[in-house]
C-alpha positions in Angstrom: 12.5 61.9 23.9 14.3 65.2 24.5 12.1 66.9 21.9 9.0 65.7 23.7 10.3 66.9 27.0 10.9 70.3 25.6 7.5 70.5 24.1 6.0 69.6 27.5 8.0 72.4 29.2 7.0 74.7 26.4 3.4 74.1 26.9 3.5 74.2 30.6 5.2 77.6 30.5 2.2 78.9 28.5 -0.3 77.7 31.2 -0.1 81.1 33.2 -0.9 83.0 30.0 -3.8 80.6 29.2 -5.2 81.2 32.7 -5.0 85.0 32.2 -6.7 84.8 28.9 -9.5 82.6 30.2 -9.8 85.0 33.2 -10.1 88.0 30.9 -12.7 86.3 28.7 -14.8 85.1 31.6 -14.4 88.2 33.7 -12.6 86.4 36.5 -9.6 88.7 37.1 -10.9 90.5 40.1 -12.1 94.1 40.6 -9.0 95.4 38.6 -8.3 93.1 35.8 -5.5 95.4 34.5 -3.6 95.3 37.8 -4.1 91.5 37.9 -2.6 91.1 34.5 0.3 93.4 35.3 1.1 91.6 38.6 0.7 88.0 37.2 2.9 88.6 34.1 5.5 90.3 36.3 5.5 87.4 38.8 5.8 84.8 36.1 8.6 86.7 34.5 10.5 86.7 37.8 9.6 83.0 38.5 10.9 81.9 35.1 14.1 84.0 35.5 14.8 82.3 38.9 14.0 78.9 37.4 16.5 79.5 34.7 19.1 80.4 37.3 18.3 77.2 39.1 19.4 74.9 36.2 23.1 75.3 36.8 23.1 74.4 40.6 20.9 71.4 39.8 23.2 70.2 37.1 26.3 70.6 39.2 24.9 69.1 42.4 23.1 66.1 40.7 25.3 65.5 37.6 22.1 65.7 35.4 23.6 67.5 32.4 20.4 66.9 30.5 18.7 69.8 32.4 21.0 72.3 30.8 18.8 72.1 27.6 16.0 73.8 29.5 17.9 76.9 30.6 17.5 78.7 27.4 13.8 78.0 27.1 13.1 79.2 30.7 15.2 82.3 30.1 13.2 83.1 26.9 9.9 82.6 28.8 11.2 84.9 31.5 11.8 87.6 28.8 8.4 86.8 27.1 6.4 87.4 30.4 8.6 90.4 31.2 7.6 91.9 27.7 4.0 91.2 28.4 4.5 92.9 31.8 6.0 96.0 30.2 3.5 96.2 27.4 0.4 95.8 29.7 1.8 98.6 32.0 2.5 100.8 29.0 -1.1 100.1 27.5 -3.3 100.1 30.7 -1.5 102.8 32.8 0.0 105.1 30.1 -2.1 104.5 27.1 1.0 103.9 25.0 2.6 107.3 25.8 6.4 107.2 25.4 6.7 110.5 27.3 4.6 109.2 30.3 6.7 106.1 30.5 9.9 108.1 30.3 8.7 110.3 33.2 7.8 107.1 35.3 11.2 105.7 34.7 12.9 108.8 35.8 10.7 109.6 38.8 9.5 106.2 40.3 12.3 104.0 41.6 10.4 100.8 41.3 9.7 101.6 37.7 13.4 102.4 37.1 14.5 99.0 38.6 11.9 97.1 36.5 12.9 98.8 33.2 16.5 98.2 34.0 15.8 94.5 34.5 14.0 94.4 31.2 16.7 96.2 29.3 19.3 93.8 30.7 17.3 90.9 29.5 17.0 92.2 25.9 20.6 91.4 24.8 20.4 88.1 26.6 17.3 87.0 24.7 18.7 88.3 21.3 22.0 86.4 21.8 20.5 83.1 23.1 20.8 81.2 19.8 23.7 78.8 18.9 24.7 81.2 16.1 25.3 84.0 18.6 27.1 81.7 20.9 29.6 80.8 18.1 29.9 84.5 17.0 30.6 85.8 20.5 32.8 82.9 21.8 34.0 83.4 25.3 32.4 86.9 25.3 29.0 85.2 25.2 29.4 83.8 28.8 30.6 87.2 30.1 27.6 88.9 28.5 25.1 86.4 29.9 26.3 87.1 33.4 24.0 90.2 33.1 21.3 87.8 34.0 22.4 88.0 37.6 22.1 91.8 37.7 18.7 91.5 35.9 17.5 89.2 38.5 18.6 91.5 41.3 16.8 94.4 39.7 13.7 92.3 39.2 13.5 91.2 42.8 14.0 94.8 44.0 11.3 96.1 41.5 8.8 93.6 42.8 9.5 94.4 46.5 9.3 98.1 45.9 6.1 97.7 43.8 4.1 95.7 46.4 5.6 97.8 49.2 5.4 94.7 51.5 8.7 93.1 52.7 7.1 89.8 53.8 5.6 86.9 51.8 6.5 86.6 48.2 9.1 89.4 47.9 11.1 87.9 50.8 10.7 84.3 49.3 12.0 85.5 45.8 14.9 87.5 47.5 15.9 84.5 49.5 15.9 82.2 46.5 18.0 84.6 44.6 20.5 85.0 47.4 20.8 81.2 47.6 21.3 80.8 43.9 23.9 83.6 43.7 25.6 82.3 46.8 25.9 78.9 45.4 27.7 80.3 42.4 30.1 82.3 44.6 30.9 79.3 46.7 31.3 77.1 43.6 33.6 79.7 42.0 35.7 79.9 45.1 36.0 76.1 45.4 37.1 75.7 41.8 39.4 78.7 41.4 40.9 79.2 44.8 41.7 75.7 46.0 44.9 75.5 48.0 47.5 73.4 46.2 48.3 70.1 47.8 51.5 69.6 49.5 53.8 66.6 48.7 52.6 65.1 52.0 49.0 65.4 51.1 49.6 64.0 47.6 51.3 61.0 49.1 
């Protein structure tokens, strides 16, 4: 049953890519297909990144430990769409020029933030296997906290890219604030609880 559920989630995560491919083949990606592909792959990278961050709050609030099995899958799809986003930008905008990409990274703040988000996701994707979890031990959890920084960079990248601070950028930012705020509150509750007095224990 678990394997079937994972397959369903895996196939569902490929649906955005399937729509983009169909749109490209049928000429239904608008007047600027390259821009549509860049934006959609970037949006889905951010959506999957936020979905992966949603797993822990859902598990803690509901007690549904089974959902934890989807966190790695969602995180890898975030990296997958982020990779497509970067490749399409490099291909369509820069015709695979490393020099031009480096110049963009250094000169354009929203590109800097997007590239930072991608770089932070690379070690997370590479060390997402059970083997790496065993090798790194406690360091694995510390390393994977980089996902919070990556998500912040990604939200800023998107907001600066569209240059509109209403609608989707605000929604994504609010979702991220809620997800990070939940973790801070949970951490405070579990690590800074006041010890009970003898009277309270009685």
